[in-house]
C-alpha positions in Angstrom: 0.8 10.8 -13.5 2.3 9.5 -16.8 4.4 12.7 -17.0 6.0 12.0 -13.6 6.7 8.3 -14.4 8.4 9.2 -17.7 10.7 11.9 -16.4 14.3 10.7 -17.1 16.8 10.4 -14.2 19.3 12.6 -16.0 18.8 15.4 -18.6 21.3 13.6 -20.9 19.0 10.6 -21.1 16.7 10.1 -24.1 13.1 11.2 -23.5 11.2 10.3 -26.7 7.7 11.6 -26.6 8.3 13.8 -23.5 6.6 17.2 -23.9 9.5 19.2 -22.6 13.1 19.8 -23.8 14.8 17.8 -21.1 18.3 18.6 -22.6 17.8 22.2 -21.6 17.2 21.3 -18.0 19.9 21.2 -15.4 19.9 18.2 -12.9 18.6 20.5 -10.2 15.8 22.0 -12.4 14.8 18.5 -13.4 14.5 17.4 -9.8 12.4 20.4 -9.0 10.1 19.7 -11.9 9.7 16.1 -10.6 8.9 17.4 -7.2 6.3 19.8 -8.5 4.5 17.1 -10.5 4.4 14.7 -7.5 3.2 17.5 -5.2 0.3 18.3 -7.5 -0.7 14.6 -7.7 -0.5 14.3 -3.9 -2.6 17.4 -3.3 -5.3 16.4 -5.9 -5.7 12.8 -4.6 -5.8 13.8 -1.0 -8.2 16.8 -1.6 -11.8 16.9 -0.3 -13.0 17.5 -3.8 -11.5 14.2 -5.0 -12.8 12.3 -2.0 -16.3 13.8 -2.6 -16.2 12.9 -6.3 -15.4 9.3 -5.4 -18.1 9.1 -2.8 -20.7 10.6 -5.2 -19.7 8.1 -7.9 -20.4 5.1 -5.5 -23.6 6.7 -4.1 -25.0 7.3 -7.6 -24.4 3.6 -8.5 -21.9 4.3 -11.3 -20.1 1.3 -12.8 -16.8 1.8 -10.8 -14.2 -1.0 -10.9 -11.1 -1.5 -8.8 -9.2 -1.5 -12.1 -9.9 2.2 -12.3 -7.7 2.8 -9.3 -5.2 -0.1 -9.5 -3.1 1.4 -12.3 -2.8 4.7 -10.4 -1.7 2.9 -7.2 0.8 0.9 -9.2 2.3 4.0 -10.8 2.6 5.8 -7.5 4.4 2.8 -5.9 6.7 2.7 -9.0 7.7 6.3 -8.3 8.4 5.4 -4.7 10.4 2.4 -5.7 12.5 4.5 -8.1 13.3 6.9 -5.3 14.7 4.1 -3.2 17.0 3.0 -6.0 18.2 6.6 -6.5 16.6 6.8 -9.9 14.5 9.7 -8.8 16.5 12.0 -6.5 14.5 13.8 -3.9 16.9 13.4 -1.0 17.5 17.1 -0.5 13.9 18.4 -0.6 11.7 18.9 2.4 9.0 16.5 1.3 10.6 13.1 0.4 9.0 11.0 -2.3 7.7 8.3 0.1 5.8 10.9 2.1 4.2 12.4 -1.0 3.4 8.9 -2.4 1.9 7.8 0.9 -0.3 10.9 1.1 -1.5 10.4 -2.4 -2.2 6.7 -1.9 -4.0 7.4 1.4 -6.1 9.8 -0.5 -7.1 7.2 -3.1 -7.8 4.4 -0.7 -9.6 6.4 1.9 -12.6 7.0 -0.4 -12.9 3.4 -1.5 -14.9 0.5 0.1 -12.6 -2.1 1.7 -13.6 -4.6 -0.9 -12.0 -2.3 -3.5 -8.9 -2.0 -1.4 -8.6 -5.7 -1.1 -9.1 -6.2 -4.8 -6.4 -3.6 -5.6 -4.0 -5.5 -3.4 -4.9 -8.8 -5.1 -4.4 -7.3 -8.5 -1.1 -5.8 -7.4 0.2 -9.1 -6.0 -0.8 -10.9 -9.2 1.7 -8.8 -11.1 4.4 -10.1 -8.8 6.2 -6.8 -8.3 7.9 -8.1 -5.1 10.1 -5.0 -4.6 6.9 -2.9 -3.9 4.8 -5.5 -2.0 5.8 -4.4 1.5 4.7 -0.8 0.9 1.5 -1.9 -0.8 0.3 -4.1 2.0 1.4 -1.6 4.6 -0.6 1.3 3.0 -3.6 -1.0 2.5 -3.4 -1.9 6.2 -3.5 1.8 7.1 -6.8 1.9 5.2 -8.2 -1.3 6.8 -7.5 0.1 10.3 -9.7 3.1 9.5 -13.0 1.3 8.6 -16.2 3.1 7.7 -19.1 1.9 9.9 -21.4 1.9 6.9 -19.1 -0.3 4.8 -21.0 -3.6 4.5 -18.0 -5.3 2.8 -15.8 -5.0 5.9 -15.9 -8.6 7.1 -15.5 -10.3 3.8 -12.8 -7.8 2.7 -10.8 -8.3 5.9 -11.0 -12.1 5.4 -9.8 -11.7 1.8 -6.9 -9.4 2.8 -5.9 -11.8 5.5 -5.6 -14.6 3.0 -3.3 -12.5 0.9 -1.1 -11.7 3.9 -1.3 -15.4 4.9 0.2 -16.3 1.4 3.0 -13.9 1.8 3.9 -15.2 5.3 3.6 -18.8 4.1 5.9 -18.1 1.1 8.5 -16.3 3.2 10.9 -15.7 0.3 11.6 -12.1 1.2 12.2 -11.7 5.0 11.6 -8.0 5.0 8.3 -8.4 3.3 7.3 -11.3 5.5 8.0 -9.1 8.6 5.8 -6.4 7.2 3.0 -8.9 6.5 3.2 -10.1 10.1 3.1 -6.5 11.4 0.0 -5.9 9.2 -1.8 -9.0 10.6 -1.1 -7.7 14.1 -2.5 -4.2 13.3 -5.6 -5.7 11.7 -6.2 -8.0 14.7 -6.5 -4.9 17.0 -9.3 -3.4 14.9 -11.0 -6.4 13.3 -10.0 -9.3 15.6 -13.4 -9.6 17.4 -15.5 -9.3 14.3 -13.4 -11.7 12.3 -12.3 -14.2 15.0 -12.5 -17.3 12.8 -10.4 -15.7 10.1 -7.7 -14.8 12.6 -7.7 -18.2 14.2 -7.1 -19.8 10.9 -3.9 -17.8 10.3 -2.3 -18.8 13.6 -0.7 -22.0 12.4 0.8 -20.2 9.4 2.4 -17.6 11.7 3.9 -20.4 13.7 5.2 -22.3 10.7 6.2 -19.4 8.5 7.1 -17.0 11.2 8.4 -18.5 14.4 10.3 -21.3 12.5 11.8 -18.8 10.1 15.6 -18.5 10.1 15.5 -14.8 10.0 15.6 -13.2 13.5 13.6 -10.1 12.4 10.8 -12.4 11.1 10.8 -14.4 14.3 10.5 -11.2 16.4 7.6 -9.9 14.3 5.9 -13.3 14.6 6.1 -13.1 18.4 4.7 -9.6 18.4 1.9 -10.7 16.0 1.0 -13.7 18.1 0.9 -11.6 21.3 -1.4 -9.1 19.6 -3.7 -11.8 18.3 -3.7 -13.8 21.5 -4.7 -10.7 23.5 -7.8 -10.3 21.3 -8.6 -14.0 21.6 -8.3 -14.0 25.4 -10.3 -10.8 25.6 -13.0 -12.4 23.7 -13.0 -15.6 25.9 -13.0 -13.7 29.1 
């Protein structure tokens, strides 16, 4: 992971402490090396052996903290953010960076209880890396919409995650991130709406204030979609 993060964008850039002679690499060879590193990371984290090891660690009662996974998630998102800025150039390869990063992150989060996922998002948001917030909450929502029936932390974790999304919507500083947060709430309501009815009801006023009254048309559109999704669950529960 550290190796992938530290790979320079260009062979002519300084790479102090890097274990390879970057100056001898062509631009194309450097890109290929980056791709191979990220492919390995993605395959390992999405493998059954990794998933099994994580599950065994929790089953055995080992002292596992969300901090053990937060740094890995942050580094992977950093790689993805770099690719969007053109710092890591994967545009001509069959597996783009975002796809590989998403696969790796899905592999990490799939084996964790929802409480850990919620804590990872909380830790991430506390670092205020706003350029990666949208991808973080979207990937976390993917995990939340595939709950494990044996996960006893589901209700409290969903409530915690909703409060984080609520804060993003209420803040509304970055329209694109606000729109993604609204989409995440809508997706969550379809899976957890009935079990967490009170938590979803509490967020309705924020969606109206921070979403429908937003000056950005995309945010307003996502607010309407979010409300429709949530109202459908509420009406279904009443009827």
